[in-house]
C-alpha positions in Angstrom: 54.0 124.8 132.7 51.0 127.3 133.1 52.7 129.6 130.6 52.9 126.7 128.0 49.2 126.0 128.5 48.4 129.7 128.0 50.3 129.8 124.7 48.9 126.5 123.4 45.4 127.7 124.3 46.0 130.8 122.3 46.8 128.7 119.3 44.2 125.8 119.5 41.4 127.7 121.3 40.6 125.1 123.9 42.2 125.2 127.4 41.1 121.8 128.6 42.6 120.3 125.5 45.8 122.3 125.9 46.1 121.1 129.5 45.7 117.5 128.3 48.4 118.0 125.7 50.8 119.4 128.3 50.0 116.4 130.5 50.7 114.0 127.7 53.9 115.6 126.7 55.1 115.8 130.3 54.6 112.1 130.7 56.9 111.5 127.7 59.6 113.9 129.1 59.5 112.2 132.4 59.8 108.7 131.0 63.3 107.3 130.7 62.5 105.0 127.7 60.8 107.7 125.7 62.7 109.6 123.0 61.2 112.3 120.7 64.4 114.3 120.2 66.4 116.8 122.1 63.4 118.7 123.6 63.6 119.7 127.2 60.2 121.4 127.9 56.5 120.9 127.0 56.6 124.1 124.8 59.8 122.7 123.1 57.9 119.6 122.0 54.7 121.5 121.1 56.6 124.1 119.1 58.6 121.4 117.3 55.3 119.7 116.3 53.8 123.0 115.2 56.8 124.0 113.2 56.9 120.6 111.5 53.3 121.1 110.4 54.1 124.7 109.1 57.2 123.6 107.2 55.1 120.9 105.6 52.5 123.5 104.6 55.0 126.1 103.3 57.0 123.5 101.3 53.9 122.1 99.7 53.5 122.9 96.0 50.2 124.6 96.8 51.6 126.5 99.9 52.4 129.6 97.8 48.7 130.0 96.9 47.9 130.4 100.6 50.0 133.4 101.1 48.8 135.0 97.9 45.2 134.4 99.2 45.8 136.3 102.4 47.7 139.1 100.6 45.8 139.5 97.4 42.7 137.2 97.5 40.4 136.4 94.6 39.0 138.7 91.9 36.0 140.8 92.9 32.6 139.0 92.6 31.4 141.2 89.8 34.4 140.5 87.5 34.2 137.9 84.8 35.7 134.4 85.1 39.4 134.6 85.7 41.1 131.7 83.9 44.7 132.8 84.4 46.8 134.6 86.9 50.3 136.2 86.9 51.3 133.7 89.6 52.1 136.5 92.0 49.1 138.6 92.9 45.3 137.9 92.5 44.4 134.3 92.4 42.6 132.9 89.3 39.3 131.1 89.9 41.1 127.8 89.5 43.7 128.8 92.0 41.0 129.8 94.4 39.5 126.3 94.2 42.8 124.7 94.6 43.6 126.8 97.6 40.4 125.9 99.3 41.0 122.2 98.6 44.6 122.6 100.0 43.2 124.2 103.3 40.8 121.3 103.8 42.7 118.3 102.5 46.1 119.3 103.8 46.3 122.1 106.4 43.5 121.1 108.7 44.4 117.4 108.5 48.1 118.1 109.1 47.4 120.1 112.3 44.8 117.5 113.4 47.4 114.7 113.0 50.0 116.6 115.0 47.5 117.1 117.9 46.6 113.4 117.9 50.2 112.3 118.1 50.9 114.6 121.0 47.8 113.3 122.9 48.8 109.7 122.2 52.1 109.9 124.0 50.7 109.4 127.6 48.3 106.5 126.8 51.0 104.7 124.8 53.4 105.0 127.7 50.7 103.7 130.1 50.1 100.6 127.9 53.8 99.9 127.5 54.4 100.0 131.3 51.5 97.6 131.8 53.1 95.2 129.2 56.4 95.6 131.1 54.8 94.7 134.4 53.2 91.7 132.8 56.6 90.6 131.5 55.5 90.9 127.8 58.0 93.7 127.1 61.6 93.9 128.4 62.7 96.6 130.9 65.3 97.7 128.3 62.4 99.0 126.1 63.0 102.2 124.1 60.2 104.1 122.4 61.1 106.5 119.6 58.4 109.0 118.7 57.3 111.4 116.0 59.3 113.4 113.6 62.7 111.8 114.6 61.5 108.6 112.9 62.3 108.6 109.1 61.8 105.7 106.7 62.8 105.5 103.1 60.2 106.1 100.4 59.2 103.3 98.0 59.9 104.2 94.3 59.1 102.4 91.2 61.9 102.1 88.6 61.3 104.0 85.3 61.8 100.9 83.1 60.8 98.1 85.5 58.2 97.1 87.9 60.8 96.5 90.6 60.4 98.5 93.7 63.4 100.7 94.8 64.1 103.0 97.6 64.2 106.8 97.6 65.2 109.4 100.3 63.9 109.5 103.8 60.4 110.6 104.7 58.2 110.6 107.8 58.0 107.1 109.2 55.8 105.4 111.8 54.4 107.6 114.6 56.2 105.3 117.1 58.8 102.6 117.1 59.6 100.3 120.0 63.0 98.7 120.5 64.3 96.3 123.1 67.4 94.3 123.8 67.5 91.2 121.7 69.8 88.3 121.2 71.7 89.3 118.0 74.6 91.6 118.6 74.8 93.0 115.1 72.3 95.8 115.8 73.9 99.2 116.4 70.8 101.0 117.6 71.8 99.7 121.0 73.7 96.6 122.1 71.5 93.9 120.5 68.1 95.8 120.0 65.2 94.4 118.1 62.2 96.3 116.6 59.4 94.9 118.7 56.6 97.3 118.0 55.1 99.9 115.7 52.6 102.6 116.7 50.3 104.2 114.2 48.2 107.2 115.4 45.1 108.4 113.5 43.2 111.6 114.0 40.0 110.3 112.5 38.0 107.2 112.8 39.4 104.3 110.7 38.9 100.6 110.7 41.6 98.4 112.5 42.1 96.6 109.2 43.1 99.7 107.4 45.4 100.9 110.2 47.1 97.4 110.4 47.6 97.7 106.6 49.5 100.9 107.2 51.6 99.3 109.9 52.4 96.5 107.5 53.7 99.1 105.0 55.9 100.5 107.7 57.3 97.1 108.3 58.2 96.8 104.6 59.8 100.3 104.5 61.9 99.4 107.6 63.5 96.7 105.5 65.4 99.5 103.8 66.7 101.0 107.0 65.7 103.8 109.2 66.9 107.2 110.4 66.3 108.1 114.1 67.2 111.8 114.6 70.6 112.4 113.1 71.6 108.7 113.0 70.9 106.5 110.1 70.8 102.7 110.3 71.2 100.3 107.3 69.0 97.3 106.7 71.7 95.1 108.3 71.4 97.1 111.5 67.7 96.7 111.8 66.3 93.5 113.4 62.5 93.1 112.9 61.2 90.7 115.5 58.1 89.8 113.4 56.9 86.9 115.7 56.8 89.2 118.7 56.0 92.5 117.0 53.4 94.6 118.8 51.1 96.5 116.5 49.5 99.4 118.4 46.9 101.7 116.8 45.6 104.9 118.4 42.3 106.5 117.4 40.2 109.3 118.7 36.9 108.9 120.5 33.6 109.5 118.6 31.7 111.8 121.0 30.5 115.1 119.6 30.9 118.6 120.8 27.8 120.4 121.9 26.2 122.6 119.2 24.4 124.7 121.8 25.1 128.4 122.1 23.7 131.4 123.9 24.0 135.2 123.6 26.1 137.0 126.3 26.4 140.8 126.8 29.8 142.2 126.1 31.3 145.7 125.7 30.6 145.4 122.0 27.0 144.2 122.3 25.8 140.7 122.6 28.1 137.9 121.5 27.8 134.3 120.6 29.0 132.0 123.3 29.7 128.4 122.5 29.4 125.5 124.9 32.9 124.5 125.9 33.4 121.2 127.8 35.3 121.6 131.1 37.0 118.2 130.6 36.6 114.9 128.8 33.8 112.4 129.4 36.0 109.4 129.5 39.5 108.0 130.1 41.5 106.4 127.2 40.4 102.9 126.4 42.7 99.9 125.8 41.7 96.8 123.9 43.8 93.9 122.7 42.1 92.9 119.6 44.3 89.9 119.0 47.7 88.8 120.5 50.1 91.8 120.4 47.5 93.9 118.4 46.3 96.7 120.5 43.8 99.5 120.0 43.9 102.6 122.2 40.9 105.0 122.0 41.9 108.5 123.1 39.8 110.4 125.7 39.4 113.2 123.1 37.2 112.9 120.2 37.7 113.5 116.4 35.2 116.4 116.7 37.5 118.1 119.3 40.6 117.5 117.3 39.0 118.9 114.2 37.8 122.0 116.0 41.3 122.6 117.3 42.8 122.0 113.9 40.6 124.7 112.4 41.7 127.1 115.2 45.3 126.3 114.4 44.7 126.9 110.7 43.2 130.3 111.5 45.9 131.1 113.9 48.4 130.3 111.2 46.5 132.5 108.7 46.7 135.3 111.2 50.5 134.8 111.5 50.9 135.0 107.7 48.7 138.1 107.7 50.8 139.6 110.5 54.0 139.1 108.4 52.3 140.7 105.4 51.0 143.8 107.1 53.8 144.5 109.5 55.5 147.7 108.3 52.9 148.3 105.6 50.3 150.9 105.2 47.0 149.3 106.2 44.0 149.4 103.9 41.6 152.3 104.4 39.4 151.8 107.5 41.9 149.3 109.0 44.2 152.0 110.4 43.3 151.2 114.0 44.2 147.5 113.7 47.4 145.7 114.7 49.1 143.8 111.9 47.7 140.6 113.5 44.2 142.0 113.6 44.6 143.1 110.0 45.6 139.5 109.1 42.4 138.1 110.8 40.3 140.7 109.0 41.9 140.0 105.7 41.3 136.2 106.0 37.6 136.8 106.8 37.2 139.1 103.8 39.0 136.8 101.4 36.9 133.8 102.6 33.7 135.7 102.1 34.5 136.4 98.4 35.8 133.0 97.3 32.3 131.3 97.2 31.2 134.1 94.9 33.8 133.2 92.2 33.6 130.6 89.5 34.7 127.4 91.4 33.2 123.9 91.5 30.1 123.1 93.6 32.3 121.0 95.9 34.8 123.9 96.3 32.0 126.3 96.9 30.7 124.1 99.7 34.2 123.8 101.3 34.7 127.5 101.0 31.3 128.2 102.6 32.1 125.8 105.5 35.5 127.5 106.0 33.9 130.9 106.2 31.2 129.7 108.6 33.6 128.0 110.9 35.9 131.0 111.0 33.1 133.4 111.6 30.9 131.6 113.9 32.9 128.8 115.4 33.3 125.1 114.6 30.2 123.7 116.3 27.9 126.2 114.6 29.7 126.4 111.2 30.8 122.9 110.4 27.3 121.4 109.7 25.8 124.3 107.8 25.7 123.9 103.9 24.7 127.5 103.4 26.6 130.6 104.3 25.6 131.8 107.8 24.7 135.4 108.5 24.5 137.4 111.8 20.7 137.4 111.6 20.8 133.6 111.9 21.8 134.3 115.5 19.4 136.9 116.9 20.6 139.4 119.5 24.3 138.9 118.8 27.0 140.9 117.0 28.6 137.8 115.5 31.5 137.8 117.9 32.8 134.3 118.8 34.0 133.6 122.3 36.1 130.5 122.5 
């Protein structure tokens, strides 16, 4: 268990959060009615979640831009506007802007969503056990979770307004089944769908989240895949009158923006305040009959910080794969491939705001550079590029 926390910490940069993730995953692995696939250990579950996010990034149409950014980067600041590229090496200015948008709109949010889902396991199990004790859910309850749930995509016919169904894509974050009275279900002997869980990594209104749950209900009418098993619409029984709608959202407390300088072997470094734990326990509210809202102990600010750290970790892994076995650039000879990857990222992020991109993209690129160089609490709120002299008596080194 301790080793899993160490590895997770090295990826997300927050040991208390890594410990909470381990505790949440462990609660699922120890619960007989919980099913997230064939995983046996905490690391198995976390790695599966991490790999799902990475696959999603790499298979995205813009994913190839990201690797080119690390390996080749943008044109030099003094060069004229670059309208085109060869699609293989240096990014055009348009591609630089698209890559920045991709990092913010997709990569960070994808990692943030995975973290929220992992943290939601334990409080969801706590709520379901409470409902079982109150007799509102049957002891035959089964909770399917995460990537093993696939629902069909809605598609619009080319010559008609009629809605059809495409292939399977990620479904609800959680599905609840329990033994029902109609024996035609093959998910278990007479099981009904009695609940849907939707987990959000940012603050959203209950109305909006319930709208997403309703869309899952509509998609379930076309069948569902749970792991390797596919079930047709005739094998799915939606118990609409007794359906529990469970939404999970992060807390709203903010990370401290305080910092101080601390002496190290390399000079004085920036040390960020890092909470030792969480200020509250999960909160459970029944907003209406069978409509529950769970507020996680961990906040959107913490999840976003960890998602940035995961993004930078992934950048370093891409850089490591690029520089392993290659001659390192002049002045980098002393670096490991992973260190070279980190250094390359910082260099590329520094130059992107100096290229011909939109004002919005320039702001996003500046924020990305600031967070990477000075840490999330100090970098996320700044609209201008930060410099070492903004932090007197330090050498700019971040300590997480």
